[in-house]
C-alpha positions as CSV (number, residue, x, y, z in Angstrom):
1,X,-2.0,15.1,-18.2
2,X,1.1,16.7,-16.6
3,X,-0.8,17.4,-13.4
4,X,-1.8,13.7,-13.2
5,X,1.8,12.6,-13.4
6,X,2.8,15.0,-10.7
7,X,0.0,13.8,-8.4
8,X,1.0,10.2,-9.0
9,X,4.7,10.9,-8.1
10,X,3.5,12.7,-4.9
11,X,1.5,9.6,-3.9
12,X,4.5,7.4,-4.4
13,X,6.7,9.7,-2.4
14,X,4.2,9.8,0.5
15,X,3.9,6.0,0.6
16,X,7.7,5.7,0.6
17,X,7.9,8.2,3.4
18,X,5.4,6.3,5.5
19,X,7.3,3.0,4.9
20,X,10.6,4.6,5.8
21,X,9.1,6.1,9.0
22,X,7.7,2.7,10.0
23,X,11.0,1.0,9.3
24,X,12.8,3.6,11.4
25,X,10.3,3.3,14.2
26,X,10.8,-0.5,14.2
27,X,14.5,-0.1,14.2
28,X,14.5,2.3,17.1
29,X,12.1,0.1,19.0
30,X,14.2,-3.0,18.5
31,X,17.7,-1.5,18.6
32,X,17.5,2.0,19.9
33,X,18.1,1.1,23.6
34,X,21.9,0.7,23.8
35,X,21.8,-1.6,20.8
36,X,18.8,-3.5,22.2
37,X,15.0,-3.2,22.1
38,X,13.3,-0.2,23.7
39,X,11.4,-1.0,26.9
40,X,7.8,0.1,27.5
41,X,5.5,-0.1,30.4
42,X,2.0,-1.7,30.5
43,X,-0.5,-1.6,33.3
44,X,-3.0,-4.4,34.0
45,X,-5.6,-3.6,36.6
46,X,-8.3,-5.3,38.6
47,X,-6.9,-8.9,38.6
48,X,-8.9,-10.9,41.2
49,X,-7.0,-12.9,43.9
50,X,-7.7,-16.7,44.0
51,X,-7.5,-18.5,47.3
52,X,-6.1,-22.0,46.9
53,X,-5.9,-25.1,49.2
54,X,-9.0,-24.2,51.2
55,X,-9.4,-27.9,51.8
56,X,-6.3,-27.9,54.1
57,X,-8.2,-25.4,56.3
58,X,-11.2,-27.8,56.5
59,X,-8.8,-30.7,57.4
60,X,-7.6,-28.5,60.3
61,X,-11.1,-27.6,61.5
62,X,-10.8,-24.1,60.1
63,X,-12.6,-22.1,57.4
64,X,-12.1,-18.9,55.4
65,X,-14.6,-16.3,56.6
66,X,-13.7,-13.5,54.1
67,X,-10.9,-12.7,51.6
68,X,-9.9,-9.4,53.1
69,X,-10.6,-5.9,51.7
70,X,-8.1,-6.1,48.8
71,X,-9.6,-8.7,46.5
72,X,-8.0,-7.4,43.3
73,X,-4.4,-6.5,42.3
74,X,-3.0,-3.9,39.9
75,X,0.3,-4.6,38.1
76,X,2.7,-2.4,36.2
77,X,4.9,-4.4,33.8
78,X,8.0,-3.5,31.8
79,X,9.4,-5.2,28.8
80,X,9.8,-4.9,25.1
81,X,6.7,-3.7,23.2
82,X,6.4,-7.1,21.5
83,X,6.6,-9.1,24.7
84,X,4.3,-7.0,26.9
85,X,1.6,-7.0,24.3
86,X,1.7,-10.8,24.2
87,X,0.4,-10.9,27.8
88,X,-3.4,-11.5,27.9
89,X,-5.1,-10.2,31.1
90,X,-7.4,-13.2,31.2
91,X,-4.3,-15.5,31.5
92,X,-2.8,-13.6,34.5
93,X,-3.4,-15.5,37.7
94,X,-2.7,-14.2,41.2
95,X,-3.1,-16.8,44.0
96,X,-2.9,-16.8,47.8
97,X,-1.9,-20.3,49.2
98,X,-3.8,-21.0,52.4
99,X,-2.0,-24.3,53.2
100,X,0.4,-22.5,55.7
101,X,-2.5,-21.3,57.9
102,X,-2.8,-23.4,61.1
103,X,-4.7,-21.2,63.5
104,X,-7.8,-18.9,63.4
105,X,-7.6,-15.2,63.2
106,X,-6.6,-12.6,60.6
107,X,-3.7,-13.8,58.5
108,X,-1.4,-12.2,55.9
109,X,-0.8,-14.5,52.9
110,X,1.9,-13.9,50.3
111,X,0.6,-13.5,46.7
112,X,2.0,-15.5,43.8
113,X,1.9,-13.9,40.4
114,X,1.7,-16.0,37.2
115,X,1.6,-14.1,34.0
116,X,0.1,-16.8,31.9
117,X,1.4,-19.4,29.4
118,X,3.2,-22.2,31.4
119,X,5.5,-22.8,28.4
120,X,6.8,-19.2,28.7
121,X,8.0,-18.0,32.1
122,X,8.2,-14.4,30.9
123,X,11.5,-14.0,32.7
124,X,12.2,-11.0,30.5
125,X,9.1,-9.2,31.8
126,X,9.7,-7.1,35.0
127,X,6.9,-6.5,37.5
128,X,7.8,-2.9,38.3
129,X,4.9,-2.4,40.7
130,X,2.0,-4.2,42.3
131,X,-0.7,-2.6,44.3
132,X,-0.4,-5.3,47.1
133,X,2.1,-8.1,47.8
134,X,0.1,-9.9,50.5
135,X,-3.6,-10.5,51.1
136,X,-5.3,-10.3,54.5
137,X,-7.7,-13.2,55.2
138,X,-9.9,-13.9,58.2
139,X,-9.9,-17.5,59.3
140,X,-12.2,-18.9,62.0
141,X,-12.8,-22.3,63.6
142,X,-15.1,-24.6,61.7
143,X,-18.4,-25.5,63.3
144,X,-20.1,-28.8,62.3
145,X,-23.5,-30.4,62.8
146,X,-25.4,-33.6,61.7
147,X,-29.0,-33.0,60.7
148,X,-31.8,-35.1,59.4
149,X,-32.6,-35.2,55.6
150,X,-36.3,-35.0,54.7
151,X,-38.1,-35.4,51.4
152,X,-41.1,-33.5,50.1
153,X,-43.2,-35.2,47.4
154,X,-44.8,-33.4,44.5
155,X,-47.1,-35.1,42.0
156,X,-49.2,-38.2,42.1
157,X,-49.2,-41.9,41.1
158,X,-51.6,-43.2,38.4
159,X,-54.9,-45.0,39.2
160,X,-54.5,-48.7,40.2
161,X,-50.8,-48.0,41.2
162,X,-49.5,-47.4,44.7
163,X,-46.3,-45.8,46.0
164,X,-44.0,-47.1,48.8
165,X,-41.9,-45.0,51.1
166,X,-39.3,-42.7,49.8
167,X,-35.8,-44.1,49.9
168,X,-32.9,-41.6,50.4
169,X,-29.2,-42.3,49.7
170,X,-28.6,-41.0,53.2
171,X,-30.9,-40.1,56.1
172,X,-28.6,-37.5,57.7
173,X,-26.1,-35.0,56.4
174,X,-23.1,-33.2,58.0
175,X,-23.0,-29.5,57.6
176,X,-20.1,-27.1,58.4
177,X,-19.5,-23.4,58.6
178,X,-19.5,-20.6,61.1
179,X,-21.2,-21.4,64.3
180,X,-23.8,-18.6,63.8
181,X,-24.7,-20.1,60.4
182,X,-24.6,-23.8,61.3
183,X,-26.3,-23.9,64.7
184,X,-29.7,-22.7,63.5
185,X,-29.9,-25.6,61.0
186,X,-32.6,-28.0,62.1
187,X,-32.9,-30.2,59.0
188,X,-32.2,-30.5,55.3
189,X,-34.9,-31.0,52.7
190,X,-35.0,-32.2,49.1
191,X,-38.1,-32.1,46.8
192,X,-38.9,-35.1,44.7
193,X,-41.3,-34.3,41.8
194,X,-42.8,-37.6,40.5
195,X,-44.9,-35.8,37.9
196,X,-48.5,-36.6,37.0
197,X,-49.8,-40.2,37.0
198,X,-46.5,-41.9,37.7
199,X,-46.6,-45.5,36.6
200,X,-43.1,-46.6,37.5
201,X,-40.4,-46.0,40.2
202,X,-39.0,-42.5,40.2
203,X,-35.4,-41.8,41.1
204,X,-33.6,-38.4,41.0
205,X,-30.5,-36.8,42.3
206,X,-31.5,-33.7,44.3
207,X,-29.9,-30.7,46.0
208,X,-30.5,-30.0,49.7
209,X,-31.9,-26.9,51.2
210,X,-31.6,-26.1,54.9
211,X,-34.3,-25.0,57.4
212,X,-34.5,-24.0,61.0
213,X,-36.8,-25.4,63.7
214,X,-39.6,-23.1,62.6
215,X,-39.4,-24.4,59.0
216,X,-37.8,-21.2,57.7
217,X,-35.4,-21.5,54.8
218,X,-31.9,-20.5,55.6
219,X,-29.2,-19.0,53.5
220,X,-27.5,-22.0,52.0
221,X,-24.5,-20.1,50.7
222,X,-23.1,-19.9,54.2
223,X,-23.8,-23.5,55.0
224,X,-21.2,-26.0,53.7
225,X,-22.6,-29.6,53.5
226,X,-20.2,-32.5,53.1
227,X,-22.3,-33.4,50.1
228,X,-25.1,-31.4,48.6
229,X,-26.5,-34.1,46.4
230,X,-29.0,-36.7,47.7
231,X,-30.4,-39.6,45.7
232,X,-34.2,-39.9,46.3
233,X,-36.2,-42.9,45.1
234,X,-39.9,-43.5,45.3
235,X,-40.9,-47.1,44.4
236,X,-44.2,-47.3,42.5
237,X,-46.1,-50.6,42.8
238,X,-48.8,-52.2,40.7
239,X,-51.0,-55.2,41.7
240,X,-52.1,-57.4,38.8
241,X,-53.4,-60.8,37.9
242,X,-50.8,-63.0,36.1
243,X,-51.7,-66.1,34.2
244,X,-49.8,-69.4,34.8
245,X,-48.6,-71.4,31.8
246,X,-46.5,-74.5,30.9
247,X,-44.3,-74.7,27.9
248,X,-45.1,-78.0,26.0
249,X,-42.4,-79.6,24.0
250,X,-44.0,-81.0,20.9
251,X,-42.8,-84.0,18.8
252,X,-44.2,-85.6,15.6
253,X,-47.4,-87.4,16.6
254,X,-47.8,-85.5,19.8
255,X,-48.7,-81.8,19.6
256,X,-50.8,-79.4,21.5
257,X,-53.7,-79.5,19.1
258,X,-54.4,-83.0,20.4
259,X,-53.9,-82.0,24.1
260,X,-56.3,-81.5,27.0
261,X,-54.8,-79.9,30.1
262,X,-55.6,-77.8,33.2
263,X,-53.3,-75.8,35.5
264,X,-54.4,-75.2,39.1
265,X,-54.4,-72.4,40.0
266,X,-54.7,-70.9,36.6
267,X,-53.5,-67.4,37.8
268,X,-52.2,-65.6,40.8
269,X,-52.2,-62.0,42.1
270,X,-48.8,-60.4,42.1
271,X,-47.7,-57.0,43.5
272,X,-44.4,-55.4,42.8
273,X,-42.5,-52.4,41.2
274,X,-44.4,-51.3,38.2
275,X,-41.3,-51.3,36.0
276,X,-40.6,-55.0,36.8
277,X,-44.2,-56.1,36.2
278,X,-45.0,-53.8,33.3
279,X,-44.6,-56.5,30.6
280,X,-45.3,-59.5,32.9
281,X,-48.7,-60.9,32.0
282,X,-47.8,-64.6,32.3
283,X,-45.5,-66.8,34.3
284,X,-44.2,-70.0,32.6
285,X,-43.9,-72.6,35.3
286,X,-41.7,-75.0,33.3
287,X,-41.5,-77.4,30.4
288,X,-43.4,-80.6,29.8
289,X,-42.2,-83.1,27.1
290,X,-45.3,-84.5,25.4
291,X,-43.3,-87.6,24.4
292,X,-43.4,-88.6,28.1
293,X,-47.2,-88.7,27.8
294,X,-47.3,-91.2,25.0
295,X,-48.6,-94.6,26.2
296,X,-50.2,-93.1,29.3
297,X,-53.8,-92.2,29.8
298,X,-52.9,-89.0,31.6
299,X,-50.1,-87.3,33.7
300,X,-49.8,-85.0,36.6
301,X,-47.0,-82.7,37.5
302,X,-46.3,-80.1,40.2
303,X,-44.3,-76.9,39.6
304,X,-43.0,-74.2,42.0
305,X,-44.4,-70.7,41.2
306,X,-41.5,-68.4,40.7
307,X,-42.2,-64.6,40.6
308,X,-39.9,-61.8,39.5
309,X,-37.4,-60.7,42.2
310,X,-38.6,-58.0,44.5
311,X,-42.3,-58.8,43.9
312,X,-44.9,-60.5,46.2
313,X,-47.3,-63.3,45.5
314,X,-50.5,-62.1,47.2
315,X,-52.4,-65.3,46.4
316,X,-50.3,-67.3,49.0
317,X,-50.0,-70.3,46.7
318,X,-46.4,-71.4,46.1
319,X,-47.0,-74.4,43.7
320,X,-49.2,-75.1,40.8
321,X,-50.3,-78.5,39.5
322,X,-50.7,-79.6,35.8
323,X,-53.2,-82.3,34.7
324,X,-52.7,-83.3,31.1
325,X,-53.8,-86.0,28.6
326,X,-54.3,-86.5,24.9
327,X,-57.8,-86.2,23.4
328,X,-57.1,-89.1,21.0
329,X,-53.9,-91.1,21.2
330,X,-53.3,-94.6,19.6
331,X,-50.2,-96.7,19.5
332,X,-49.4,-99.5,17.1
333,X,-46.6,-101.8,15.9
334,X,-46.1,-101.9,12.1
335,X,-43.7,-104.3,10.3
336,X,-41.7,-102.9,7.3
337,X,-39.3,-104.5,4.8
338,X,-38.1,-101.3,3.3
339,X,-34.4,-100.9,4.0
340,X,-32.1,-98.3,2.4
341,X,-28.4,-97.5,2.9
342,X,-26.6,-94.2,3.2
343,X,-23.0,-93.9,2.3
344,X,-22.6,-97.5,1.1
345,X,-18.9,-98.5,0.8
346,X,-17.6,-98.7,-2.7
347,X,-16.8,-102.1,-4.2
348,X,-18.7,-103.9,-1.4
349,X,-22.1,-105.5,-1.0
350,X,-24.4,-104.9,1.9
351,X,-27.1,-107.3,3.2
352,X,-29.5,-106.8,6.0
353,X,-29.7,-110.1,8.0
354,X,-33.5,-109.8,8.6
355,X,-36.5,-109.8,6.3
356,X,-38.3,-107.1,8.2
357,X,-38.3,-104.7,11.2
358,X,-41.2,-104.0,13.6
359,X,-41.6,-100.3,14.4
360,X,-43.7,-98.7,17.1
361,X,-45.7,-95.7,16.0
362,X,-48.2,-93.3,17.7
363,X,-50.7,-90.6,16.7
364,X,-54.4,-90.1,16.5
365,X,-56.5,-93.2,15.8
366,X,-57.2,-92.1,12.2
367,X,-53.6,-91.3,11.4
368,X,-52.2,-94.5,12.9
369,X,-54.8,-96.7,11.1
370,X,-53.7,-95.3,7.7
371,X,-50.0,-96.4,8.2
372,X,-48.8,-99.6,6.5
373,X,-45.3,-101.1,6.1
374,X,-45.1,-99.4,2.7
375,X,-45.1,-96.0,4.5
376,X,-42.1,-96.8,6.8
377,X,-38.4,-96.8,5.6
378,X,-35.5,-98.1,7.7
379,X,-32.4,-96.0,6.8
380,X,-28.9,-97.3,7.8
381,X,-25.9,-94.9,7.6
382,X,-22.6,-96.8,6.7
383,X,-20.2,-93.8,6.6
384,X,-18.2,-95.3,9.5
385,X,-17.8,-98.7,7.7
386,X,-16.1,-97.7,4.5
387,X,-13.1,-100.0,5.1
388,X,-14.9,-102.7,7.1
389,X,-16.0,-106.2,6.1
390,X,-18.0,-108.6,8.2
391,X,-21.3,-108.6,10.2
392,X,-22.2,-105.5,12.3
393,X,-25.1,-104.1,14.3
394,X,-25.7,-100.6,13.0
395,X,-28.1,-97.9,14.3
396,X,-31.2,-97.3,12.1
397,X,-33.3,-94.2,11.5
398,X,-37.0,-94.7,11.0
399,X,-38.8,-92.5,8.4
400,X,-42.6,-92.4,8.2
401,X,-44.0,-90.9,5.0
402,X,-47.7,-90.3,5.4
403,X,-50.3,-87.5,5.2
404,X,-51.0,-87.9,8.9
405,X,-49.0,-86.8,12.0
406,X,-47.1,-89.9,13.1
407,X,-44.4,-90.3,15.8
408,X,-42.0,-93.1,16.4
409,X,-41.0,-94.4,19.8
410,X,-38.0,-96.4,20.8
411,X,-34.5,-96.8,19.2
412,X,-33.7,-99.2,16.4
413,X,-30.8,-101.1,15.0
414,X,-30.3,-103.7,12.3
415,X,-27.6,-106.4,11.6
416,X,-25.8,-106.0,8.3
417,X,-23.3,-108.0,6.5
418,X,-20.6,-106.2,4.5
419,X,-18.7,-108.3,1.9
420,X,-16.1,-107.6,-0.7
421,X,-17.6,-107.4,-4.2
422,X,-16.6,-110.3,-6.4
423,X,-15.4,-109.6,-10.0
424,X,-17.7,-110.7,-12.9
425,X,-16.8,-114.0,-14.5
426,X,-16.4,-112.3,-17.9
427,X,-13.7,-110.1,-16.5
428,X,-11.6,-113.1,-15.3
429,X,-8.7,-113.6,-17.8
430,X,-8.7,-117.0,-19.5
431,X,-5.8,-119.4,-19.0
432,X,-3.1,-119.3,-21.6
433,X,-2.6,-122.8,-23.1
434,X,0.8,-124.3,-22.9
435,X,2.8,-124.8,-26.0
């Protein structure tokens, strides 16, 4: 038991000793250098040099050939231990600004060193040593050339479909670089893969590759195109028969079940982009109101044939004619005495100044023959006459209640008389006899 107590005390003493040593080390590190923190050195090696503002060289007809033999820089930094350990090598940036170069040849460019975080300028960190202060770069005159852009097709279109000519966003492209790299360029080529059995237009953005006059592929890394992306489009067409139709506007008593019609021609042959014609199986020429046919034996109408934009009418016919008539159509005039009022004014009487109204109806012979005056109601809306009195001509609505399909032609109105309602004689107070 005594030995365990001794070992426990030794452990506590050792821990205290370590803590005291750490505290002493921190104190010396922070205040042991003339009352200030101790300074330490840290080396960062192999930092690559970045060359900025190369575009200014292109604007002056120049280009960077190589970045010199010294492409990395080693730095020796001095500062407090806490500060130098905060610097992350990945954040250190060393740049060479090319904007001051105005002529070809080997140039010496001053290096700029940025230690990292823009919110901390690290002014307390000293760069004691750097392996190089300037970078040597080789600048040459920029050669340029305009070459043709070609497109190679891979794949096939589906059966009953056809393809047009490839359309490129540009037919030529400007390339730049060293004369020895640019002059051999004969043309640029993109490859458009339309896949297997293409059934609609294919459009892709493609990267150029460059070839010499013997169709040999050149090293594209040394050739600088103004743009290396070309839009290539292959229109895929389909030819199909499309039916012609007319939209008939139905009305009670006149519907398509009782209609006989023909359209000439009944269809046309159309060719166009497959995507535009994929769901086009019918072209609606226009609308025909069947009410216009009531009272006529037949009617004819001509319509222009309008096809989707970008398509072709291979039939050569630009107009279609419609011949239309009813299979069975009968008109008749029926007299009714059934009148009703909507929104009748309160405390007023309403009287129609006619015993009956003649109404023109139409429909099939069977349906028309079944209609009598008992099936027709004349409805008058008096909502606008709530404060009126006198005689007025008021629009009327005709309602036909029958099992058949009956329509009404024409507009109707009736003459009504609106009068103040007289009080009942029983409600009139009797005279008071004189005394």
